[in-house]
DRENVO-746259 format. One record per residue: residue in three letters; x, y, z of N, C-alpha, C, O in turn. Coordinates in steps of 0.001 Angstrom, whole numbers, padded with zeros to 6 digits, always signed. Layout:
// DRENVO-746259
ALAXYZXYZXYZXYZ...
// end
This chain:
// DRENVO-746259
MET-022932+025553-009861-022130+024423-010188-021853+024064-008761-021352+024861-007967PRO-022231+022711-008433-021686+022408-007015-020248+022085-006501-019601+021204-007068LEU-019818+022659-005622-018580+022573-005167-018048+021198-004628-018694+020812-003653VAL-017225+020523-004943-016793+019151-004745-015555+019184-004261-014838+020172-004425GLY-015163+018108-003609-013411+017931-003101-012910+016892-004098-013590+016076-004720SER-011298+017120-004140-010833+016051-005007-009450+015645-004031-008539+016452-004217ASP-009207+014849-003300-007822+014760-002964-006920+013643-003866-007108+012426-003885TYR-005980+014335-004541-004793+013421-005078-004056+012855-004323-003531+013370-003336PRO-003896+011455-004783-003407+010595-003964-001672+010827-003770-001138+010671-002671ARG-001110+011113-004675+000265+011214-004431+000760+012220-005882-000106+012410-006736SER+001771+012656-006031+002275+013524-007027+004115+013055-007351+004993+013857-007670ASP+004274+011671-007162+005601+011559-007205+005742+010495-008535+006797+009924-008808THR+004610+010357-009227+004380+009449-010601+004138+010131-011516+003369+011065-011287ASP+004543+010011-012584+004168+010440-014136+002446+010271-014244+001649+011201-014365PHE+002219+009234-014187+000901+009070-014126-000307+010051-013147-001345+010565-013565TRP+000180+010072-011938-000614+010684-011083-000560+012374-011136-001387+013199-010748ASN+000833+012550-011816+000690+014248-012248+000271+014659-013512+000316+015832-013880ALA-000186+013619-014268-001076+013792-015236-002581+013910-015046-003362+014715-015554TYR-002808+012886-014166-004166+012964-013752-004584+014310-013056-005670+014877-013175ILE-003401+014743-012234-003692+016057-011645-003955+017258-012516-004823+018073-012200ARG-003100+017409-013794-002961+018250-014692-004570+018245-015505-005053+019330-015831TYR-005146+017255-015722-006338+016794-016270-007395+017236-015447-008219+017986-015971GLU-007554+016881-014114-008630+017266-013620-009102+018566-013600-010236+018808-014013PRO-008407+019398-013189-009134+020939-013418-009764+021454-014628-010802+022108-014723GLN-008860+020998-015660-009622+020902-017012-011419+020302-017136-012434+020893-017503MET-011216+019072-016707-012294+018418-016777-013438+018683-015658-014455+017989-015663ALA-013241+019709-014696-014137+020024-013829-015356+020889-014384-016510+020747-013980GLN-014967+021788-015342-016055+022548-016135-016908+021915-017026-018113+022089-017206LYS-015884+020925-017724-016974+019896-018411-018021+018810-017840-018974+018291-018421ALA-017578+018636-016598-018441+017782-015726-019335+018723-014919-020121+018147-014166GLY-019374+020278-014929-020347+021033-014145-020045+021037-012899-021072+020994-012220VAL-018906+021074-012158-018423+021187-010922-017495+022129-010746-016913+022526-011755THR-017169+022661-009529-016298+023605-008965-015281+022706-008075-015808+021821-007401MET-013914+022849-008013-013463+022217-006902-012569+022730-005876-012116+023863-006034LYS-012282+022120-004944-011366+022378-003815-010361+021213-003633-010814+020158-003188THR-009242+021284-003885-008284+020090-003810-007335+020050-002739-006964+021056-002134THR-006867+018658-002464-006135+018453-001398-005140+017147-002192-005531+016554-003198ASN-003619+016832-001403-002875+016077-001963-002608+015176-000450-002274+015688+000619SER-002869+013642-000718-002686+013215+000519-001330+012646+000463-000952+012106+001503GLN-000538+012656-000515+000897+012025-000839+001066+010547-000050+001840+010278+000868ASN+000158+009751-000664+000246+008092-000058+000265+007961+001279+001058+007133+001728ASP-000631+008767+002280-000909+008612+003578-002008+008867+003804-002549+009957+003620VAL-002600+007665+004336-004048+007585+004415-004527+008385+005806-005593+008979+005966ALA-003584+008250+006635-003944+009318+007841-003916+010798+007431-004428+011628+008182LYS-003362+011153+006314-003240+012509+005508-004818+012770+005095-005567+013644+005530LEU-005099+011715+004094-006141+011485+003263-007319+011937+004487-007990+012966+004400ALA-007413+010984+005592-008542+011296+006507-008793+012554+006914-009920+012994+007143ALA-007499+013314+007041-007491+014751+007797-007976+015679+006603-008797+016561+006854ASN-007494+015509+005306-007988+016193+004233-009302+016240+003920-009899+017280+003641VAL-009973+014709+003969-011228+014664+003923-012283+015880+004893-013168+016673+004572GLN-011684+015535+006064-012325+016715+007392-012336+018034+006709-013416+018611+006580THR-011003+018684+006160-010985+019708+005714-011942+019977+004692-012682+020951+004833LEU-012039+019192+003598-012864+019407+002693-014466+019507+002822-015206+020240+002166VAL-014922+018323+004121-015825+018482+004728-016342+020019+005451-017494+020448+005380SER-015326+020626+006066-015331+021625+006783-015510+022950+005783-015938+024064+006088GLU-015119+022542+004700-015467+023685+003545-016472+023710+002976-016730+024768+002402GLY-017322+022746+002895-018811+022773+002448-019046+021876+001152-020103+021931+000523VAL-017954+021021+000787-017995+020250-000702-019461+019026-000234-019833+018518+000823LYS-019925+018968-001653-020839+018349-001588-020835+016860-002006-021836+016143-002014GLY-019342+016414-002418-018975+015017-002405-017647+015095-002769-017299+016220-003128ILE-016830+014266-002783-015413+014038-002809-015043+012829-003724-015708+011794-003770VAL-013883+013075-004467-013275+012352-005439-011842+012041-004770-011024+012890-004416MET-011716+010672-004675-010386+010019-003806-009877+009028-004387-010674+008281-004954ALA-008641+008739-004436-007838+007269-004744-007107+006667-003725-005885+006529-003772PRO-007863+006278-002743-006987+005643-001622-005804+004823-001769-005999+003836-002478GLN-004833+004924-001384-003623+003904-001908-003764+002835-000890-003279+001738-001167ASP-004353+002998+000232-004302+001601+001468-005908+001744+001121-006653+002701+001330THR-006176+000502+000539-007768+000176+000171-008330-000335+001575-009517-000112+001812ALA-007679-000899+002371-008276-001300+003450-008777-000299+004617-009894-000337+005133ALA-007583+000739+004980-007437+001649+006092-008369+002613+005809-008510+003345+006788ILE-009201+002984+004706-010012+004184+004219-011472+003870+004904-012322+004740+005091ALA-011623+002480+005248-013016+002299+005510-013602+003054+006610-014796+003312+006457PRO-012907+003584+007969-013567+004598+008717-013818+005848+008089-014856+006443+008376THR-013222+006208+007480-013631+007703+006763-014502+007616+005760-015140+008628+005468LEU-014773+005997+004793-015891+006442+004189-017112+006206+005079-018196+006559+004614GLN-017081+005652+006304-018277+005619+007174-018758+006653+007631-019972+006733+007820GLN-017780+007837+007954-018040+009078+008422-018748+009877+007502-019749+010513+007830LEU-018109+009872+005966-019163+010307+004545-020150+009651+004455-021151+010300+004152ASN-020283+008594+004600-021695+008186+004688-022856+008501+005330-024025+008511+004946ALA-022226+008813+006601-023215+009292+007773-023722+010805+007384-024827+011310+007583LYS-022768+011261+006877-022919+012553+006215-023662+012912+005290-024010+014083+005139ASN-024124+011645+004296-024540+011820+003120-023605+012821+002253-024023+013791+001621ILE-022595+012502+002324-021396+013055+001138-021033+011818+000296-020446+010869+000817PRO-021346+011825-000874-020950+010737-001792-019673+010769-002156-019137+011872-002257VAL-018976+009658-002409-017672+009434-002548-017269+008727-003900-017696+007574-003972VAL-016691+009074-004762-016101+008271-006078-014676+007821-005922-013739+008602-005757SER-014582+006652-005979-013109+006244-005638-012262+006197-007358-012915+005780-008314ILE-011330+006497-007478-010413+006591-008681-009235+005790-008632-008382+005932-007755ASP-009167+004969-009531-008155+003942-010097-008150+002720-008867-007805+001565-009117THR-008576+003160-007555-008535+001706-006324-009908+001955-006160-010638+002888-006497ARG-010146+000540-005361-011627+000406-004984-011452-000198-003401-010928-001287-003167PRO-011848+000475-002636-011889+000483-001117-012129-001037-000858-012878-001540-001696ASP-011670-001889+000106-011813-003309+000424-013428-003419+001014-014195-004355+000786THR-013696-002309+001759-015127-002285+002598-015783-000972+002516-015153+000020+002149GLY-016871-000932+002802-017244+000198+002948-018010+000848+001352-017550+000666+000225ASN-018995+001451+001633-019777+002082+000303-019339+003240-000488-019001+004192+000215VAL-019270+003382-001484-018956+004443-002484-019982+004449-003649-020500+003486-004215TYR-020157+005867-003877-021175+005877-005090-020862+005184-006413-021775+004622-007018MET-019487+005194-006941-018958+004622-008129-017617+004440-008040-016989+005434-007676VAL-016964+003398-008281-015572+003261-008488-015189+003447-010097-015714+002763-010975VAL-014373+004292-010303-013839+004704-011555-012254+003921-011564-011262+004428-011041ARG-012265+002707-012208-010814+002054-012640-011168+001195-013938-012261+001036-014482ALA-009824+000655-014291-010043-000363-015422-009659-001790-014619-009078-001806-013534ASP-009990-002701-015181-009839-004137-014918-008291-004480-014693-007499-004688-015612ASN-007988-004507-013345-006409-004497-012781-006074-005967-013311-005015-006284-013852LYS-007148-006800-013066-006786-008391-013316-006271-008488-014721-005274-009146-015019ALA-006990-007809-015562-006714-007653-017052-005279-007312-017359-004597-007821-018248TYR-004861-006243-016376-003572-005670-016497-002353-006980-016480-001537-007277-017352GLY-002590-007568-015200-001531-008771-015121-001598-009733-016244-000607-010286-016722THR-003007-009933-016704-002938-011283-017821-002500-010642-019227-002000-011294-020144LYS-002724-009472-019251-001976-008827-020877-000807-008826-020739-000079-009201-021658ALA-000282-008374-019468+001570-008507-019429+001904-010195-019679+002658-010619-020555CYS+001253-010919-018822+001739-012101-019091+001677-012943-020405+002515-013711-020877GLN+000533-012605-020826+000155-013048-022682+001503-012625-023260+002271-013456-023743PHE+001826-011105-023194+002915-010641-024134+004169-011308-023801+004869-011822-024673LEU+004494-011315-022465+006095-011815-022298+005761-013121-022428+006740-013636-022969GLY+005059-013829-022269+004918-015478-022317+005196-015780-023743+006053-016612-024041THR+004367-015008-024820+004406-015219-025919+005825-014973-026719+006422-015657-027550LYS+006144-013525-026026+007605-013309-026533+008642-014288-026294+009493-014615-027122LEU+008524-014753-025078+009559-015549-024537+009481-017109-024909+010365-017895-024569GLY+008223-017523-025714+008133-018697-026064+007920-019899-024909+008111-021115-024952GLY+007479-019075-023948+007076-020076-022657+008376-020624-021966+008355-021595-021210LYS+009586-019873-022311+010828-020209-021722+011509-018928-021300+011319-017827-021815HIS+012551-019280-020026+013400-018447-019409+012812-018084-018116+011964-018754-017527SER+013347-016915-017692+012738-016478-016346+012183-014931-016526+012562-014218-017455VAL+011275-014521-015563+010870-012964-015693+011042-012301-014275+011110-013185-013421VAL+011115-011308-013859+010880-010583-012667+010022-009728-012771+010062-008823-013603MET+008873-009949-011699+007755-009149-011496+007909-008051-010223+007999-008443-009059LEU+007928-006585-010610+008049-005701-009803+006604-005055-009089+006060-003995-009397GLU+006262-005835-008260+004906-005721-007492+004498-004436-006953+005418-003749-006509GLY+003358-003973-006895+002711-002829-006521+002510-003279-004681+002903-004274-004071ASP+001932-002371-004332+001770-002791-002847+000585-003561-002678-000418-003099-003222VAL+000453-004783-001959-000227-005473-001579-001680-004891-000624-002765-005388-000320ALA-001040-003673-000396-002050-002928+000558-003170-002441-000268-004284-002253+000222SER-002883-002219-001586-003853-001690-002352-004320-003022-003525-003540-003845-004005ILE-005588-002937-003746-006216-003869-004384-005747-004012-005743-005717-005084-006347ASN-005258-002506-006363-004192-002882-007735-002890-003623-007751-002331-004253-008649GLY-002692-003473-007006-001179-004387-006580-001532-005768-006622-001076-006611-007395ARG-002646-005977-005448-003127-007439-005602-003567-008326-006739-003222-009486-006966ASP-004491-007464-007485-005253-007647-008731-004300-007963-009766-004565-008827-010602ARG-002847-007118-009777-002043-007116-011148-001250-008345-010698-001023-009238-011515THR-000773-008440-009302+000288-009814-008851-000567-010795-009279-000171-011492-010213GLU-001769-011032-008759-002377-012391-008733-002822-012890-010184-002796-014098-010419ALA-003198-012050-011083-003500-012178-012288-002148-012860-013211-002016-013941-013785PHE-001265-011698-013047+000195-012321-013608+000338-013681-013238+000263-014622-014029SER+000570-013776-011872+000946-015273-011396+000235-016228-011964+000741-017156-012595ASP-001137-016049-011758-002045-017194-012268-002052-017410-013718-002060-018588-014074CYS-002051-016566-014562-001739-016612-016105-000454-017274-016306-000407-018200-017116MET+000705-016882-015606+001795-017931-015918+001741-019084-015656+002120-019932-016464LYS+001134-019469-014162+001413-020914-014444+000264-021517-015282+000407-022613-015825GLN-000720-020898-015372-001487-021914-016012-001061-021772-017703-001399-022741-018383ASN-000460-020817-018312-000315-020673-019730+001416-020918-020178+001861-021097-021312PHE+002034-020866-019113+003486-020829-019274+004344-021421-017985+005015-020853-017123PRO+004099-022499-018177+004534-023082-016722+006095-023444-016868+006794-023732-015896GLY+006591-023393-018285+008317-023234-018131+008731-022007-017670+009812-022105-017088ILE+008312-020943-017702+008788-019693-017024+008784-019675-015332+007872-020071-014605LYS+009922-019166-014977+010059-019120-013810+010055-017399-013768+010594-016600-014534VAL+009087-017142-012355+008849-015977-012150+009178-015657-010892+008736-016265-009917HIS+010237-014364-010811+010596-014245-009479+009612-012610-008998+009687-011481-009483ALA+008976-013018-008163+007955-012043-007477+008659-011184-006285+008946-011544-005143GLU+008840-009944-006922+009337-008744-005896+008511-008039-005532+007747-007474-006315PRO+008457-007875-003988+007526-006913-003273+007981-005680-003317+008507-005283-002276SER+007926-004741-004470+008545-003618-004618+007504-002325-003986+007883-001178-003746LYS+006245-002817-003821+005249-001609-003071+005298-000335-003694+005291+000718-003056TRP+005356-000422-005091+005387+000862-005569+006743+001863-005514+006721+003039-005877ASP+007544+001388-005159+008769+002345-004412+009891+002067-005465+010266+000909-005644ALA+010428+003101-006157+011180+003066-007470+012635+002589-007110+013228+001851-007897ALA+013289+003045-005797+014600+002557-005374+014708+001035-004966+015670+000288-005148THR+013468+000744-004358+013306-000776-003820+013186-001617-005144+013658-002751-005061ALA+012597-001232-006436+012389-002195-007271+013902-002112-008165+014261-003052-008876ALA+014476-001217-008055+015755-001189-008681+016607-002347-008113+016931-003357-008738SER+016925-002042-006811+017448-002866-005941+017477-004314-006227+018380-005103-006503GLN+015988-004427-006049+015462-006039-006374+015562-006406-007904+015555-007620-008108LEU+015645-005685-008907+016094-006346-010087+017380-006247-010467+017802-006927-011402ALA+018148-005399-009799+019645-005427-009681+020078-007001-009431+020709-007698-010226THR+019525-007437-007973+019885-008630-007433+019371-009984-008270+020026-011023-008345ALA+018326-009803-008761+017550-011130-009353+018331-011304-010637+018417-012443-011096LEU+019045-010055-011413+019862-010267-012499+021321-010565-012337+022083-010843-013263GLU+021689-010464-010842+022839-011114-010467+022605-012536-010188+023612-013239-010278GLN+021549-013103-009881+021424-014371-009485+020820-015166-010591+020997-016378-010471ASP+020130-014769-011667+019321-015603-012454+019971-014969-013936+019513-013905-014352SER+020847-015543-014554+021269-015136-015647+020400-015463-017167+020782-015250-018318ASP+019190-016017-016709+018296-016606-017515+017129-015242-017646+016084-015387-018282ILE+017390-014281-017136+015902-013557-016892+016075-012879-018661+016986-012494-019395ARG+014849-013016-018703+014411-012355-020209+013101-011339-020250+012614-010864-021275GLY+012735-011161-019153+011585-010345-018874+011289-009731-017746+011295-010307-016659VAL+010994-008466-017917+010326-007771-016603+009037-007330-016965+008620-006873-018029TYR+008372-007594-015676+006783-006962-015592+006897-005890-014607+007343-006349-013555MET+006711-004885-014558+006599-003638-013719+005170-003387-013597+004439-003268-014581GLU+004804-003312-012490+003328-003276-012186+002569-001475-012404+001410-001060-012400SER+003691-000924-012545+003338+000582-013000+004582+001115-013607+005411+000245-013873SER+004952+002498-013928+005795+003026-014189+006790+003469-013476+007832+003859-014002PHE+006535+003461-011854+007140+003933-010762+008613+003047-011118+009641+003459-010581ALA+008658+002352-011639+010123+001277-011690+010810+001311-013214+011607+000466-013623LEU+010424+002244-013818+010671+002671-015281+012317+002928-015436+013061+002222-016116ALA+012650+003894-014788+013823+004692-014900+014897+003746-014212+015993+003636-014762GLY+014616+003003-012938+015673+001988-012339+015394+001143-013379+016168+001446-014287THR+014706+000262-013704+014827-001030-014797+015748-000800-015786+016743-001490-016013LEU+015371+000253-016410+016517+000422-017566+018083+000964-017322+019087+000625-017948GLN+017977+001875-016258+019616+001898-015821+020161+000272-015369+021295-000130-015630ASP+018961-000669-014542+019733-001863-014255+020335-002608-015294+021439-003153-015310LEU+019093-002534-016520+019541-003151-017817+020727-002631-018417+021621-003369-018833LYS+020760-001574-018466+022190-000664-019088+023359-001193-018450+024306-001582-019133SER+023377-001244-017079+024418-001617-016255+025048-002898-016300+026151-003157-015819LYS+024066-003920-017083+024469-005574-017300+024722-005381-018884+025046-006379-019528GLY+024611-004367-019417+024806-004546-020785+023641-005157-021745+023869-005568-022883LEU+022398-005157-021142+021311-005973-021314+020332-004788-022176+019401-005291-022804LEU+020427-003669-022237+019623-002608-022918+019814-002485-024249+020191-001444-024787VAL+019553-003577-024851+019861-003847-026622+018591-003864-027359+017512-004113-026823ALA+018762-003573-028697+017332-003698-029612+016803-005118-029398+017516-006106-029226PRO+015267-005096-029434+014397-006193-029392+014987-007085-030169+014696-008251-029900THR+016024-006847-031407+016107-007960-032393+017369-008913-031743+017670-010037-032146ASP+018036-008151-030613+019047-008889-030100+018931-010139-029004+018283-010028-027963PRO+019594-011245-029356+019251-012237-028504+019485-011891-027068+018862-012646-026322LYS+020053-011159-026573+020343-010640-025341+019053-009808-024684+018878-009643-023476HIS+018244-009351-025692+017294-008428-025166+016296-008898-024247+015690-009935-024515VAL+016002-008119-022965+014974-008361-021834+013794-007510-022294+013827-006305-022543PHE+012813-008279-022361+011382-007707-022922+010777-007352-021482+010562-008139-020560VAL+010558-005976-021520+009869-004956-020450+008463-004888-020871+008137-004990-022054VAL+007468-004683-019727+006189-004525-019747+005932-003553-018585+006380-003734-017452SER+005178-002512-018954+004917-001845-017818+003447-001578-017894+002715-001814-018856ASN+003078-000986-016601+001642-000363-016683+001473+001171-016338+001786+001776-015312ASP+000949+001565-017379+000262+003437-017036+000115+003790-018430-001040+003890-018843GLY+001097+004003-019254+000674+004660-020435+001272+006025-020704+000962+006726-021667ILE+002086+006319-019847+002701+007452-019695+003416+008034-021188+003474+007314-022184PRO+003883+009289-021162+004272+009520-022613+005700+009090-022454+006278+009204-023535GLN+006442+008660-021552+007758+008404-021530+007637+006919-021933+008488+006423-022672GLU+006638+006228-021483+006725+004722-021779+006482+004536-023343+007047+003641-023972LEU+005580+005467-023940+005192+005407-025245+006610+005588-026110+006889+004878-027075LYS+007425+006622-025618+008583+006787-026392+009761+005870-026394+010634+005752-027255ASP+009590+005145-025078+010827+004100-025119+010428+002812-025587+011297+001976-025831ILE+008870+002475-025785+008474+001335-026648+008996+001968-027989+009957+001388-028496ALA+008642+002758-028451+009044+003344-029951+010684+003283-030668+011163+003087-031784ALA+011219+003604-029171+012874+003362-029297+013109+002283-029264+014227+002028-029712GLY+012358+001172-028804+012880-000412-028542+013440-000415-027226+014043-001459-026979GLN+013425+000590-026128+014140+000182-024948+013105-000583-023886+013554-001358-023042ILE+011644-000288-024007+010756-001333-023393+009814-001536-024737+009809-000799-025723ASP+008965-002804-024509+008249-003560-025226+007133-003136-025109+006568-002861-026168ALA+006506-002953-024049+004925-003111-024010+004323-001972-022795+005130-001607-021939THR+003232-001559-022760+002427-001185-021427+001332-001396-021644+000962-001912-022699VAL+000464-001012-020599-000933-001328-020534-001084+000291-020165-000292+000915-019458SER-002549+000955-020949-002256+002355-020805-003720+002647-020240-004832+002505-020749GLN-003244+003168-018840-004376+003373-017858-004624+005361-018280-003967+006384-018473PRO-005906+004905-018224-006826+006226-019082-006978+007613-017810-007949+008010-017165ALA-005542+008054-017857-005581+009045-016544-006386+010487-016961-006602+011319-016080ASP-006789+010708-018278-007732+011923-018830-008937+011268-018376-009580+011879-017522LEU-009384+010139-018774-010869+009416-018614-011202+009229-016803-012224+009322-016122TYR-009872+008948-016527-010188+008741-014870-010816+010110-014340-011807+010211-013616ALA-009981+011202-014886-010266+012767-014362-011562+013267-014584-012081+014011-013752TYR-012094+012963-015540-013457+013243-015959-014334+012569-015571-015386+013116-015243TYR-014192+011169-015481-015679+010313-015036-015583+010168-013792-016443+009430-013312GLY-014680+010700-012925-014818+010481-011358-015668+011865-010867-016470+011928-009936LEU-015257+012925-011757-016144+013957-011453-017641+014263-012210-018550+015004-011834TYR-017537+013367-013475-018713+013225-013957-019857+012313-013089-021055+012571-013207TYR-019477+011463-012400-019899+010471-011452-020395+011063-010208-021518+010815-009768LEU-019562+011840-009646-019636+012781-008406-020766+013755-008864-021634+013746-007991LYS-021078+014540-009824-022157+015411-010324-023368+014559-010270-024385+015049-009777ALA-023384+013221-010761-024664+012434-011014-024897+012191-009580-026057+012249-009172ALA-024051+011958-008866-024603+011451-007449-025199+012794-006578-025989+012651-005644ILE-024800+013842-006938-025334+014872-006187-026742+015283-006913-027624+015941-006362ASP-026789+014797-008194-027992+015180-008540-029275+013958-008618-030258+013942-009359GLY-028924+013137-007741-029639+011887-007560-029727+010966-008467-030684+010191-008473LYS-028726+010903-009391-029024+009739-010396-028460+008231-010036-027579+008056-009193THR-029044+007230-010739-028468+006326-010151-028020+005342-011511-028429+005619-012638PHE-027228+004296-011269-026868+003592-012520-026973+002123-012108-027093+001715-010953LYS-026899+001244-013440-027154-000074-013051-025836-000658-013887-025295-000042-014806PRO-025437-001916-013413-024451-002994-014141-024959-002922-015802-026110-002998-016234GLY-023905-002778-016423-023943-002948-017963-023169-002111-018506-022577-001225-017888PRO-023087-002356-019963-022255-001595-020777-022847+000066-020742-024013+000401-020532THR-021921+000780-020956-021993+002453-020764-021793+002907-022238-021445+002155-023148ASP-022030+004098-022342-021992+004829-023527-020654+005337-024040-020454+005994-025062HIS-019714+004880-023075-018052+005354-023307-017254+004206-023354-016221+004148-022687ASP-017676+003154-024177-016907+002053-024462-016320+001236-022941-015251+000627-022967SER-016991+001302-021921-016874+000733-020580-017886-000492-020434-018680-000965-021248ASN-017624-000802-019281-018532-001584-018676-018538-001568-016804-017608-001676-016005ILE-019993-001386-016606-020290-000999-015121-020591-002452-014637-021486-003115-015160ILE-019672-003011-013436-020103-004076-012781-020332-003748-011320-019842-002785-010729GLN-021200-004739-010770-021576-004705-009383-020444-005484-008608-020269-006702-008654VAL-019689-004547-007871-018509-005478-007138-018927-006377-005746-018477-007473-005413ARG-019967-005514-005033-020792-006290-003965-021973-005123-003969-022114-004108-004651PRO-022785-005741-002867-024156-004659-002578-023689-003364-002231-022983-003288-001225GLY-023972-002230-002930-023792-000793-002838-022530-000374-003532-022167+000799-003449VAL-021814-001286-004234-020600-000336-004855-020458-001091-006327-020044-002237-006499LEU-020861-000253-007240-020816-000313-008603-019385-000034-009172-018586+000565-008453GLU-019005-000453-010477-017415+000209-010455-017459+000152-012258-017699-000856-012923ASP-017202+001312-012702-017032+001581-014090-015646+001271-014490-014722+002049-014252GLN-015480+000075-015130-014237-000347-015672-013847+000209-016914-014303-000410-017875LEU-013108+001235-017201-012707+001721-018316-011870+001088-019153-011304+000056-018791SER-011673+001646-020435-010886+000847-021391-009451+001147-021333-008983+002283-021248ALA-008718-000057-021390-007253+000252-021159-006237-000898-021884-005761-001906-021363PRO-006116-000528-022899-005597-001216-024077-003981-001553-024036-003174-000635-023893LEU-003637-002676-024147-002157-003049-024395-001420-002422-025365-002008-002202-026424VAL-000274-002081-025265+000285-001014-026277+001457-001607-026573+002112-002031-025621THR+001906-001749-027734+003123-002401-028186+003656-001474-029514+003067-000553-030079ALA+004990-002065-029798+005546-001217-031143+004738-001672-032449+004601-000941-033429ASP+004249-002897-032350+003687-003019-033686+002330-003467-034015+001889-003898-035081GLY+001611-003230-032594+000042-003134-032609-000246-004641-032834-001423-004838-033136GLY+000521-005756-032766+000160-006582-032894-000721-007516-031815-001015-006940-030768THR-001146-008826-031961-002129-009808-031096-001061-010676-030520-000177-011197-031200TYR-001201-010811-029137-000422-011549-028380-001109-012490-027160-001547-012106-026075GLY-001065-013516-027576-002074-014613-026584-003577-014327-026809-004373-014457-025880GLY-003954-013945-028019-005336-013473-028346-005626-012143-028008-006674-011594-028347ILE-004500-011453-027174-004914-009900-026884-004646-009088-028067-003633-009299-028733SER-005366-008299-028334-005063-007075-029597-004287-005909-028825-004361-005907-027596SER-003645-005049-029390-002967-004617-028998-002918-003025-029951-003241-003021-031138LEU-002505-001839-029280-002347-000520-030074-000923-000291-030287-000120-000589-029402LYS-000471+000324-031633+000885+000979-031450+000876+002026-030478-000055+002751-030126SER+002279+001978-030034+002698+003219-029314+002456+004689-029867+002502+005643-029089THR+002198+004861-031224+002073+005738-031905+000453+006222-032192+000048+007194-032830ASP-000184+005333-031587-001570+005803-031839-002113+006961-031271-002028+007189-030065PRO-002672+007713-032080-003192+009035-031486-004223+009038-030586-004598+010156-030232SER-004841+007986-030070-006094+008052-029279-005519+007620-027932-006308+007516-026993LEU-004285+007371-027751-003555+007206-026358-003403+008520-025550-002584+009319-026005TRP-003984+008822-024561-003807+010010-023965-002552+010265-023694-002384+011460-023450GLY-001100+009293-023608+000076+009473-023617+000601+010305-024530+001499+011105-024265ASN+000055+010163-025699+000383+010880-026893-000037+012221-027184+000505+012927-028033ALA-001161+012616-026359-001515+014014-026369-001150+014812-025292-001456+016003-025350SER-000434+014303-024125-000060+015308-023413+001027+015973-023278+001079+016917-022490
// end
């Protein structure tokens, strides 16, 4: 089995810790052996880790660069050495990779918007706790949510807060927004990084109440971690979009093995309920399924959802 390298982007969120647990399990299934590093959300460390992996003889590298612009020089070096790269969850702004494995992050923002807009009847205010716009994921989710709100729910005021995937920043921003606007009835967290702080802020304001209570603040997250699913079932948050941590782990290695074996892919439907698109010449992206998850499994703004207890969700199998 070929030796490949995998750089874990961070280990400070439940989502990425789940991915880290899944990947060694998926290596044997994909037919590879692995050496791993962790860049801890530092693109300079990622570049150094790549050099280490190359020196150890890996035939390809899986990575998830959190700064999708600054990774370009590292990709150029790997391309020059004919070492294929698969990018997980994020897509480099420039440079070639063999395959990007992620979900449609614009759809994340749209799904969150349609859920909140429907629940709020097109009224009140919402707070958007943004990811880092240095990441394409942060940009996609922010732009899609904002655009959807403007187009479909112009009566809802959006407080856009640049939280940059930082929990303490998000908690402080939400607390301030709740102080300044008593009409806030919704929160969109662009990932579960803000989960604990959001619940604490709502609790401190006496707003952590059942969905049937008029004071309830509807909360939508993005990740699908076990805690989110439990909180949806308990009525503390209301929805999430489930990023498939298990499938990210498997298909990252699957495509890396395919690259080493000289296989090629084309845009179009896959055999695993996803769709490959061409992002730009030289870059394909396999957009894996990422369903909206709610308490009732209902349809919101034309978007269907799965119940939080659905056994197909990776967060219920962890």
